[in-house]
C-alpha positions in Angstrom: 0.0 0.0 0.0 2.9 2.4 0.7 5.3 1.3 -2.1 6.1 3.4 -5.2 3.6 3.7 -8.0 3.7 5.3 -11.4 0.7 7.4 -10.8 0.1 8.9 -14.2 0.6 5.7 -16.1 -1.6 3.8 -13.7 -4.4 6.3 -14.0 -4.3 6.1 -17.8 -4.4 2.4 -17.8 -7.3 2.4 -15.3 -9.4 4.3 -17.9 -8.1 2.9 -21.1 -7.1 -0.7 -20.6 -9.4 -3.6 -19.7 -6.3 -5.7 -19.2 -5.3 -3.8 -16.0 -3.8 -6.4 -13.6 -5.9 -7.5 -10.7 -3.9 -5.8 -8.0 -4.0 -2.4 -9.7 -7.6 -2.7 -10.6 -8.6 -3.6 -7.0 -6.6 -0.6 -5.8 -8.7 1.7 -8.0 -12.0 -0.1 -7.1 -11.2 0.4 -3.4 -10.5 4.0 -4.0 -13.7 4.6 -5.9 -15.9 2.5 -3.6 -15.1 4.7 -0.6 -17.0 7.6 -2.3 -20.8 7.6 -1.6 -21.3 7.7 -5.4 -18.7 5.3 -7.0 -17.6 6.2 -10.5 -15.0 5.3 -13.0 -11.8 7.5 -13.1 -12.7 10.6 -15.1 -10.4 12.3 -17.6 -10.2 15.2 -15.1 -8.9 12.8 -12.4 -6.3 11.5 -14.8 -5.3 15.0 -15.9 -5.0 16.3 -12.3 -2.3 13.9 -11.4 0.1 15.7 -13.7 3.6 14.5 -14.2 4.8 11.6 -12.1 6.4 12.9 -8.9 9.8 11.5 -7.8 8.9 8.8 -5.2 10.7 7.0 -2.4 11.0 3.2 -2.7 10.2 3.0 1.0 8.2 6.0 2.3 8.2 4.7 5.9 11.9 5.5 6.0 12.5 7.2 9.4 11.3 7.3 13.0 11.3 10.3 15.3 11.1 10.4 19.1 12.0 14.0 19.7 10.7 16.2 22.5 8.6 18.1 20.0 6.9 14.8 18.9 6.4 13.7 22.5 4.9 17.1 23.4 1.7 16.4 21.4 0.6 13.5 23.4 -2.1 14.9 25.6 -4.4 12.5 27.4 -7.1 13.5 24.9 -5.0 12.7 21.9 -4.0 9.3 23.4 -7.7 8.6 23.9 -8.5 9.5 20.3 -5.7 7.3 18.9 -6.9 4.4 21.0 -10.4 4.9 19.6 -9.3 4.7 16.0 -7.2 1.6 16.8 -10.2 -0.1 18.4 -12.2 0.3 15.2 -9.3 -0.6 13.0 -9.0 2.7 11.2 -5.6 4.2 10.4 -4.9 7.6 11.8 -1.8 9.8 11.2 -0.7 13.3 11.8 -0.7 15.3 8.5 0.8 18.4 6.9 2.2 21.3 8.8 2.5 19.6 12.2 4.7 16.9 10.6 6.9 19.6 9.0 7.2 21.5 12.3 8.2 18.5 14.3 10.8 17.6 11.8 12.2 21.1 12.1 12.3 20.8 15.9 9.4 23.3 16.3 6.6 22.4 18.7 3.5 22.4 16.5 0.7 24.9 17.4 -2.0 22.8 15.7 -2.3 19.2 14.8 -4.3 18.1 11.7 -5.1 14.4 11.5 -5.9 12.2 8.5 -7.6 8.9 8.5 -8.8 6.0 6.3 -12.2 6.2 7.9 -14.9 8.1 5.9 -16.9 10.9 7.6 -19.9 8.5 8.0 -17.7 5.9 9.6 -16.3 8.4 12.0 -19.7 9.7 12.9 -21.0 6.2 13.6 -17.9 5.5 15.7 -18.1 8.7 17.7 -21.9 8.4 18.3 -21.4 4.8 19.4 -18.7 5.9 21.9 -20.7 9.0 22.9 -18.1 11.4 21.8 -19.5 14.9 21.0 -18.8 16.3 17.5 -18.7 20.0 16.7 -18.4 22.2 13.6 -20.8 20.2 11.3 -19.8 22.4 8.4 -16.5 20.6 8.1 -18.2 17.4 7.0 -18.7 18.6 3.4 -14.9 18.8 3.2 -14.5 15.3 4.7 -13.6 16.7 8.2 -15.1 15.6 11.4 -14.2 17.4 14.7 -14.6 15.3 17.8 -14.3 17.0 21.2 -12.6 14.6 23.6 -13.4 14.8 27.4 -14.9 18.2 26.7 -11.3 19.6 26.7 -9.7 19.3 23.3 -11.0 19.4 19.7 -9.3 17.5 16.9 -10.0 18.0 13.2 -9.8 14.6 11.5 -10.1 14.5 7.7 -10.7 11.5 5.4 -8.0 10.7 2.8 -9.3 12.0 -0.5 -8.6 12.8 -4.1 -9.6 16.0 -5.9 -11.6 14.7 -8.9 -12.7 18.0 -10.2 -11.5 21.6 -9.3 -12.3 25.1 -10.5 -9.2 26.7 -9.0 -11.1 27.5 -5.8 -13.2 24.6 -4.8 -12.8 20.8 -5.3 -15.1 17.9 -5.7 -13.5 15.1 -3.7 -13.5 11.4 -3.7 -12.5 9.5 -0.5 -9.8 6.9 -0.6 -7.8 4.7 1.8 -4.6 5.2 -0.1 -2.2 7.5 1.7 0.0 8.1 -1.3 -2.9 9.4 -3.4 -3.8 11.8 -0.7 -0.2 13.0 -0.4 -0.1 13.5 -4.2 -3.0 16.1 -4.0 -1.2 18.3 -1.4 0.5 21.5 -2.5 4.2 21.3 -1.5 6.4 18.3 -0.9 7.2 19.6 2.6 3.5 19.6 3.4 2.8 16.1 2.0 4.3 14.0 4.8 2.5 12.0 7.4 3.6 10.9 10.9 2.4 7.8 12.6 1.9 7.8 16.4 4.7 5.3 16.8 7.0 8.0 15.3 7.2 6.7 11.8 7.6 9.4 9.1 5.8 8.6 5.8 7.4 10.6 3.0 6.3 9.7 -0.5 7.8 12.5 -2.5 11.1 13.4 -0.8 9.6 16.2 1.3 12.0 15.4 4.1 15.0 15.9 1.8 13.5 19.2 0.6 13.0 20.3 4.2 16.6 19.5 5.0 17.7 21.5 2.0 15.2 24.3 2.8 13.8 23.8 -0.7 10.2 24.8 -1.5 8.7 23.0 -4.5 5.2 21.7 -5.4 4.4 18.0 -5.4 4.9 16.8 -9.0 3.6 19.2 -11.7 3.6 22.8 -10.3 1.1 23.9 -13.0 -1.4 21.2 -12.1 -1.1 21.8 -8.3 -1.6 25.5 -8.8 -4.6 25.0 -11.1 -6.2 22.9 -8.3 -6.3 26.0 -6.1 -4.8 29.3 -7.3 -4.3 30.4 -3.7 -1.4 28.0 -3.7 0.6 30.7 -5.5 0.6 32.8 -2.4 1.1 29.8 -0.1 4.3 29.1 -2.0 5.7 32.5 -1.2 4.5 32.3 2.4 6.2 28.9 2.9 9.3 30.1 1.1 9.6 32.8 3.7 9.2 30.2 6.5 11.5 27.5 5.1 14.1 28.8 2.8 17.6 29.9 4.0 18.3 32.2 1.1 16.0 35.0 -0.1 16.6 34.4 -3.8 16.9 30.7 -4.4 13.6 29.9 -6.1 13.0 26.9 -8.4 12.8 28.5 -11.8 10.2 26.0 -13.1 8.0 26.9 -10.1 8.3 30.6 -10.9 7.4 29.9 -14.5 4.2 28.0 -13.5 3.3 30.9 -11.1 3.7 33.5 -13.9 1.6 31.4 -16.3 -1.2 31.1 -13.7 -1.1 34.6 -12.2 -4.5 35.5 -13.6 -6.1 32.7 -11.6 -5.7 34.7 -8.4 -8.5 37.0 -9.8 -10.9 34.2 -8.9 -9.8 34.0 -5.3 -11.7 36.0 -2.7 -10.0 39.1 -1.3 -10.2 37.9 2.3 -8.2 34.7 1.5 -5.6 36.7 -0.5 -5.2 39.2 2.4 -4.8 36.5 4.9 -1.8 35.1 2.9 -0.4 38.5 2.1 -0.2 39.6 5.7 1.9 36.5 6.6 4.2 37.0 3.6 5.0 40.7 4.2 5.8 40.4 7.9 7.8 37.1 7.5 11.3 36.4 6.5 12.4 37.9 3.2 9.1 39.9 3.0 10.6 42.7 0.9 12.3 40.2 -1.5 9.2 38.0 -1.8 6.9 41.0 -2.6 9.4 42.1 -5.3 9.4 38.6 -6.8 5.7 38.5 -6.7 5.6 41.7 -8.7 8.0 40.1 -11.3 5.5 37.3 -11.6 2.8 39.8 -12.5 0.6 39.0 -9.5 -0.1 42.5 -8.3 -2.9 43.5 -10.7 -4.9 40.4 -9.5 -4.4 41.0 -5.8 -5.3 44.6 -5.3 -1.9 46.2 -5.5 -0.8 48.8 -8.1 0.5 47.4 -11.4 3.3 50.0 -11.0 4.0 50.0 -7.3 6.5 52.2 -5.5 9.0 49.5 -4.8 11.8 52.0 -3.8 9.5 53.4 -1.1 8.7 49.9 0.0 12.3 48.9 0.3 13.0 52.1 2.2 10.2 51.4 4.7 11.3 47.8 5.2 14.7 49.1 6.2 13.3 51.8 8.4 11.1 49.5 10.3 14.1 47.5 11.4 14.7 50.4 13.8 11.4 49.9 15.6 10.1 47.3 17.9 8.1 44.5 16.3 5.4 43.5 15.5 4.4 45.9 12.7 1.0 46.1 11.0 1.1 44.3 7.6 -1.0 47.1 6.1 1.8 49.6 7.0 4.2 47.7 4.6 1.6 47.5 1.9 0.9 51.2 2.1 4.5 52.0 1.0 3.8 50.5 -2.4 0.7 52.8 -2.9 1.1 56.0 -4.8 -2.1 57.7 -3.7 -5.2 57.5 -1.5 -7.0 56.2 -4.5 -4.6 53.2 -4.6 -5.5 52.6 -0.9 -9.2 52.5 -1.7 -8.6 50.2 -4.7 -6.6 47.8 -2.5 -9.4 47.9 0.1 -12.0 47.1 -2.6 -10.1 44.0 -3.7 -8.9 42.7 -0.3 -11.8 43.7 2.0 -9.6 45.3 4.6 -10.8 46.0 8.1 -12.0 49.6 8.8 -8.8 50.2 10.8 -6.6 48.9 7.9 -8.5 50.9 5.3 -8.4 54.2 7.3 -4.7 53.8 8.2 -3.7 53.2 4.6 -5.7 56.2 3.5 -4.3 58.4 6.3 -0.7 57.5 5.6 -1.0 58.1 1.8 -2.7 61.5 2.5 -0.4 62.7 5.3 3.1 61.3 4.5 4.0 64.2 2.2 3.4 66.7 5.0 6.1 65.2 7.2 9.1 67.6 7.5 7.0 70.4 6.1 3.7 70.8 7.9 4.7 68.4 10.7 8.1 69.0 12.2 7.8 69.1 16.0 6.2 66.9 18.7 3.5 69.5 19.2 2.5 69.2 15.5 1.9 65.5 16.0 0.1 66.0 19.3 -2.2 68.4 17.5 -2.8 65.8 14.9 -3.8 63.4 17.6 -6.5 65.8 18.7 -8.2 66.0 15.3 -11.6 64.4 15.0 -11.6 61.0 13.2 -7.8 60.7 13.5 -6.7 57.9 15.9 -3.6 58.4 17.9 -2.4 55.1 16.6 -2.5 56.4 13.1 -0.2 59.3 14.0 2.3 56.9 15.7 2.2 54.7 12.6 2.9 57.8 10.4 6.0 58.5 12.5 7.2 54.9 12.1 6.5 55.1 8.4 8.6 58.2 8.2 11.5 56.7 10.4 11.1 59.4 13.0 12.4 57.4 15.9 12.8 60.1 18.5 9.5 61.7 17.8 7.8 58.3 17.8 9.2 57.5 21.2 8.2 60.9 22.6 4.7 60.6 21.3 4.3 57.0 22.6 5.3 58.2 26.1 3.0 61.3 26.0 0.1 61.1 28.4 -2.6 62.9 26.6 -4.6 65.2 29.0 -8.4 65.4 28.9 -9.8 68.3 26.9 -11.7 70.5 29.3 -14.6 71.4 26.9 -17.4 69.1 25.9 -19.8 69.4 23.0 -22.8 70.1 25.1 -21.0 73.1 26.6 -20.6 74.6 23.1 -24.3 73.7 22.3 -25.3 75.8 25.3 -23.5 78.7 23.5 -25.8 78.3 20.5 -23.4 76.2 18.4 -24.5 73.2 16.5 -23.7 70.9 13.6 -20.6 71.7 11.5 -19.9 75.0 13.2 -19.8 73.3 16.6 -17.2 70.8 15.3 -15.1 73.5 13.7 -15.1 75.6 16.9 -14.2 72.5 19.0 -11.3 71.8 16.7 -9.9 75.4 16.8 -10.2 75.4 20.6 -8.2 72.1 20.8 -5.4 73.7 18.8 -5.3 76.8 21.0 -5.3 74.4 24.0 -2.3 72.5 22.6 -0.4 75.8 21.8 -0.8 76.7 25.5 1.0 73.5 26.4 -2.4 72.1 27.4 -2.7 74.7 30.2 -5.8 76.6 29.2 -8.7 75.9 31.5 -12.4 75.4 30.8 -13.2 79.0 31.4 -10.1 80.2 29.5 -11.3 78.3 26.4 -14.8 79.7 26.7 -13.4 83.2 26.5 -11.8 82.3 23.2 -15.0 81.4 21.5 -15.8 84.9 20.1 -12.4 85.1 18.5 -12.7 81.7 17.0 -16.2 82.5 15.6 -14.8 85.5 13.8 -12.6 83.1 11.8 -15.5 80.8 10.8 -17.9 81.8 8.1 -21.6 82.0 9.0 -23.0 80.6 5.8 -23.4 76.8 5.6 -21.8 76.6 2.1 -18.6 78.3 3.2 -18.5 76.2 6.4 -18.6 73.1 4.3 -15.9 74.3 2.0 -13.6 75.0 5.0 -14.3 71.5 6.2 
């Protein structure tokens, strides 16, 4: 079951040749029969396999008993493993947790894979009175048992993608671990780990991990077309795994360029999730530059002609400030205008905070060193309506003003002595009230925040003389 197979050749024979030998035919029958609607291998299934990956003669080639491996064995996990053994279903650790353990990193999350179908798991858990949560996962082949009302585990049935549209896949369940590994994105993510410590590596993912090499399983073009988000996942994992910022596999980059347009079909939320991790990770600057060379930007909400010089300057400047940094701060450096910021928001569905910060930076950065030169200038900016203090601090980081940033961070902002209802009692309302309030705050700041409530009230007549009385002129001032 775990030996090498010529996947593409076998698939073709399964469709075209009635003389397929009994062992191979039974293997395909077993794979198809697991699906609720058995079917013959379709042309799409044959095509999705792509070129035959390089495979190990013996995938169960190594055992680990490291502290990182031992750390995962909570009482709840042990109980879950025993349950699958009781019902004679195979269960292994899959994907990222295997990669992390082999890199001597304690895994944050553990994904599990099994030969049991969702129906078989549900029957087993119901019989054993184990509560299941997150019913939505079942359509993807994932069941989530909660053990001892303490720990949740996502357990996914081995599967094959039989039809994809670049975003979603129609899957068919299988009991063949190698076929499941073949549908995964990168070789370093295609390994499994048994609970006895056995590493199952079909496509030399372990070797790639040791070499810090990031490549797709088999045919990169085919893997990307299964889910175009894998383009961004490639760059994210390159930042996590590679030990050189510019050591990409050229065939992989070629496949990425040829499929760049597919990212237009991926939701902005999913793209932004990946972009945030890329830009704050290792080689963030180099990776974004490479992504631009691959013609990705126009499909992910970034300018076709980004300001890469400004981006490189900001990446260097932020090295002088304490981490973490907002991912949106990095992205803003590539924007040339507030309109670019809104276009990025429209594509990526940014949060309100991210949208407003990007717009604020693009509007105010040119005023640094001209309109804004002293600490008082930035304190006044913090007093403006609709401007968050955090935005002003981020502007100082963006502009590499370390001393001013530290001074503003340590400033204890006093409470403004005047409230809106006080001004309303003086006959002010609407836009005029807001403008008067703003002018009073500036006068208060110029007094080193010493003017009292009564002092400020005395300033109202002088302030009103500066403000037009007609609504149209007031709006134009605003």
